[in-house]
C-alpha positions, 0 to 999 in steps of 0.5 A: 252253162258249159259241162266238161269232164275228164279223168286224172291218175290217183296221186298215190299211183295205185288207185287208177283213174279218177273221174271229174266233171264241172259245170261252168257259167258263161262268164268268169265265175264269182267262186268255185264250189268243190263238191265232195259227194257221199258214200256209194253215190257220185258227183252227178247226183248234185243237179239241184246244186248245179242248177241253182248256183251256175246261173248265179255265176258259180262254177261247180266241180265234182270228183267221183271218189275212188271206188265210186261212180265212174272212177276206178277201184273196188266199189266202196273200198279204200286201203286207207282213208287218206286216199280220198283226201290226197285225191281231193288235194290234187283236184283242188290244185287242178281247180285253182289252176283252171280258175286262178284267183277265184275263191273256192268253197268246199261243199261236202255231203254225208261221207263227203262231209267227213272227207271234207272235215278231215281234209280241213284239218290239214288243207283249209288255208287255200279255201274260202269256206266250207259247207258241210251237210249231213256230215258223218263225223261222229261215231254212231251211239249205237255202235258198241266197243265189241262192234268196233273191235270186230270191225277193226279185226275184219278190216285187217283179215278180210278187208273186202268183206261186205258188212253194211248197206244204206237205207235208200228210203232214208235219203229223201222224203221225195219218192222220185228222188229215192226211185232215181237213186235206186235205179241209178247204175252209178250208185253202188248197191253192194254192201260197204267193205270192212276196211272202209267202215273201219277207216271211216270210224278212224276218221270220225275219231280224228275229226272229233278229237281235232275239230278245233283246228278248223278255223275257216268259215263253215256252214253246217246243215242237217235235217232233223229227221235224218235217219242215216246220219244222226243230227247230233253229229252236225251239232258236235262238229259245230261245237268243235270247230273253233272258227269265229265264223260258223253257222249251224242250221237244222231243218225241221222234218228234213231227211238226209239229202237236204238238197234233194228234199221237197223243201230244197229251195229253202236250203239252197237259198240259205246256202246262196246267202251264206256264200254271198256273204263270204265272197270277196268284196269285189265279187259280192 
């Protein structure tokens, strides 16, 4: 296994440098996995995916979003949600140049599932499929119209105001995973900004309204005991996607990070089987 990393300029010219890394097999990859990480974390937290799939011949590529991990930018802040997707489009083009002719699968988790679903609305043509876990694609039922209005107002007048934080204990039942997350210096511990909160909600509304435009093969995963993203979001996305090739798996008792749960071997094997079934015949 070879590990490489580097940076590139955010394509909007304002976002600064974005950090990326990749884990490559020793032979020509059967496919490339484009990992789109979640809120407040970074691409380096997907070791279980890397260790499972690189030995199987997959190349795994990860990008730290603007304001996350080793990338530049105000922590957990964007001016507009599309700053995530234009960076992802640029990175996908880089991966295609590095791995010509190799099928690329998008693998998005949590907010990365939202970024991924939003991205698919306009950029699915070049992808072989998508795997979305714990996708934060649905406006939470406990958010009132007043809260939405307040969030939009703050986004306009105090965009960098800090509003919400994540419950670390909700990511996994494994205390070691939680401990590593809490002690990870690249995980942002600051509260989420008003602007990012508002932009995420806008993106959720668009995915809800336009999810039927997604037509490529999709695998959607969620833990039934997910406290950070309501499993109903995964069910909603599954219902919206118009692809004839779509699969939904809800894992009983699992928390938010299904790849980091004690039962992760089951999840990773399910993803492995799904990916294998969607490789070109010459690579399967």
